[in-house]
Backbone bond lengths (Angstrom), bond angles and torsions (degrees), N, CA, C in turn:
res aa  C-N    CA-C-N  psi(-1)  N-CA   C-N-CA  omega(-1)  CA-C   N-CA-C  phi
1 M - - - 1.449 - - 1.531 111.13 -
2 A 1.330 116.63 -34.92 1.465 118.97 178.68 1.524 110.49 -64.69
3 H 1.318 116.71 -42.59 1.473 120.37 179.08 1.532 110.26 -63.83
4 Q 1.311 117.03 -42.23 1.459 119.76 178.78 1.521 111.07 -65.12
5 S 1.316 117.25 -34.78 1.463 119.90 178.16 1.521 111.12 -68.16
6 L 1.331 116.90 -36.09 1.458 120.04 179.71 1.524 112.11 -73.84
7 T 1.325 117.25 -28.74 1.463 120.78 179.90 1.527 112.29 -94.89
8 S 1.317 117.36 6.36 1.469 124.53 176.92 1.521 113.05 63.76
9 T 1.331 117.60 32.10 1.462 120.72 174.62 1.521 111.67 -106.73
10 A 1.310 117.93 -1.92 1.459 122.57 177.35 1.525 109.23 -92.51
11 P 1.323 117.48 160.98 1.471 119.96 176.01 1.529 110.83 -60.11
12 T 1.305 115.97 152.93 1.466 120.56 -175.21 1.521 112.76 -64.71
13 Y 1.322 118.04 -30.68 1.463 118.78 179.95 1.521 111.56 -69.03
14 L 1.330 118.50 -23.13 1.461 121.26 174.48 1.528 110.96 -87.90
15 S 1.295 117.51 -36.72 1.465 121.24 -179.54 1.522 111.57 -65.68
16 A 1.297 118.05 -25.91 1.459 121.40 179.90 1.523 111.97 -68.68
17 D 1.340 117.33 -21.16 1.459 121.01 -179.40 1.521 113.21 -79.59
18 F 1.319 118.25 -17.29 1.452 121.93 -175.44 1.513 110.66 -110.58
19 Q 1.348 115.47 132.29 1.449 121.04 179.29 1.527 107.93 -142.13
20 L 1.324 116.61 130.10 1.457 121.03 179.21 1.527 110.18 -68.15
21 V 1.334 115.70 150.03 1.460 120.48 178.74 1.524 109.96 -62.79
22 S 1.330 116.77 -36.73 1.469 120.00 -179.73 1.527 111.80 -63.97
23 E 1.321 118.39 -28.83 1.459 122.02 178.70 1.525 112.09 -90.23
24 H 1.318 116.57 -18.61 1.458 121.11 -172.49 1.527 112.30 -80.82
25 G 1.313 117.55 -48.10 1.455 120.88 -174.00 1.509 113.49 -93.24
26 Q 1.310 114.55 171.34 1.454 119.96 178.84 1.525 111.29 -98.14
27 R 1.343 116.63 -14.60 1.456 120.66 -179.79 1.517 109.83 -102.91
28 N 1.329 116.43 152.68 1.452 120.99 175.04 1.526 109.02 -83.86
29 L 1.323 115.97 117.11 1.450 121.58 179.51 1.518 109.96 -107.10
30 R 1.338 116.01 158.97 1.457 119.02 176.43 1.519 110.44 -62.77
31 S 1.309 117.56 -33.20 1.454 120.95 -178.92 1.531 112.07 -71.37
32 S 1.316 118.00 -13.31 1.457 119.54 -179.30 1.524 112.28 -74.90
33 S 1.339 117.47 -15.18 1.461 119.31 177.50 1.527 110.67 -76.37
34 Y 1.330 117.73 -19.86 1.459 121.97 174.45 1.521 108.08 -94.93
35 R 1.319 116.93 167.16 1.465 120.61 178.99 1.533 109.32 -91.00
36 T 1.319 116.63 60.46 1.452 120.64 177.73 1.519 109.36 -89.68
37 L 1.313 114.26 148.84 1.460 120.73 -178.33 1.518 110.33 -102.42
38 A 1.303 115.74 147.76 1.456 121.28 175.80 1.525 108.43 -76.00
39 V 1.342 115.54 129.27 1.461 121.44 179.80 1.528 107.68 -101.02
40 P 1.329 118.00 116.90 1.468 119.38 -179.65 1.530 111.60 -69.32
41 R 1.302 115.21 149.95 1.467 120.75 178.26 1.523 109.88 -79.98
42 T 1.331 115.02 146.11 1.462 120.57 174.51 1.513 109.10 -131.06
43 C 1.313 115.80 159.56 1.459 120.72 -179.67 1.525 112.42 -102.07
44 T 1.316 117.59 -11.67 1.457 120.37 -176.56 1.524 110.48 -128.02
45 T 1.326 115.63 159.73 1.464 119.19 176.50 1.522 110.69 -72.23
46 L 1.303 117.40 -24.81 1.459 120.66 175.70 1.530 110.21 -66.19
47 G 1.314 117.08 -38.49 1.461 121.47 177.16 1.516 112.48 -67.66
48 D 1.343 117.64 -29.17 1.460 121.06 178.38 1.515 111.98 -66.37
49 G 1.310 117.93 -24.53 1.458 121.56 -179.75 1.515 113.99 -89.03
50 S 1.321 117.56 -1.33 1.457 119.87 -179.07 1.525 110.17 -71.40
51 F 1.312 115.82 157.76 1.464 121.57 -177.57 1.524 111.29 -63.01
52 A 1.313 117.10 -35.65 1.462 121.24 -177.70 1.525 112.06 -67.76
53 V 1.336 118.24 -22.92 1.466 122.33 -179.77 1.522 110.87 -102.92
54 A 1.324 116.90 -45.31 1.467 120.35 -176.71 1.527 111.87 -69.24
55 G 1.313 118.37 -35.85 1.465 121.46 179.84 1.517 112.70 -60.59
56 P 1.341 118.92 -54.38 1.467 119.43 177.73 1.530 113.09 -63.90
57 H 1.328 117.32 -33.52 1.463 120.28 179.60 1.534 110.88 -64.69
58 V 1.319 117.26 -44.24 1.460 120.98 178.50 1.529 110.18 -68.59
59 W 1.323 118.45 -40.65 1.467 122.24 179.02 1.530 110.25 -60.17
60 N 1.329 117.28 -42.77 1.465 120.79 -178.72 1.530 111.71 -70.68
61 S 1.318 118.28 -23.14 1.467 120.27 -179.43 1.530 112.49 -81.95
62 L 1.331 117.87 -10.19 1.461 120.80 176.96 1.528 110.25 -71.19
63 P 1.334 118.25 147.03 1.475 120.14 176.55 1.532 110.75 -63.87
64 V 1.296 116.42 148.43 1.464 122.18 -176.95 1.526 110.69 -66.59
65 T 1.334 117.40 -28.11 1.467 121.00 -176.74 1.512 113.20 -69.37
66 I 1.328 118.12 -17.02 1.470 120.98 178.92 1.463 107.11 -77.92
């Protein structure tokens, strides 16, 4: 689903949850050269399991070579 959201083939309500680090910040970071996603902060462990947080976290844990 993360890949489909990045390639704009997923529904818009899912694509809104994913944002690249290069588009998220105002500074150029080394991580912006990779396709890493910004992981939103949460205050609860229940929020950590949401799709908007778990999806980018799993995507960022994949090796860059994939």
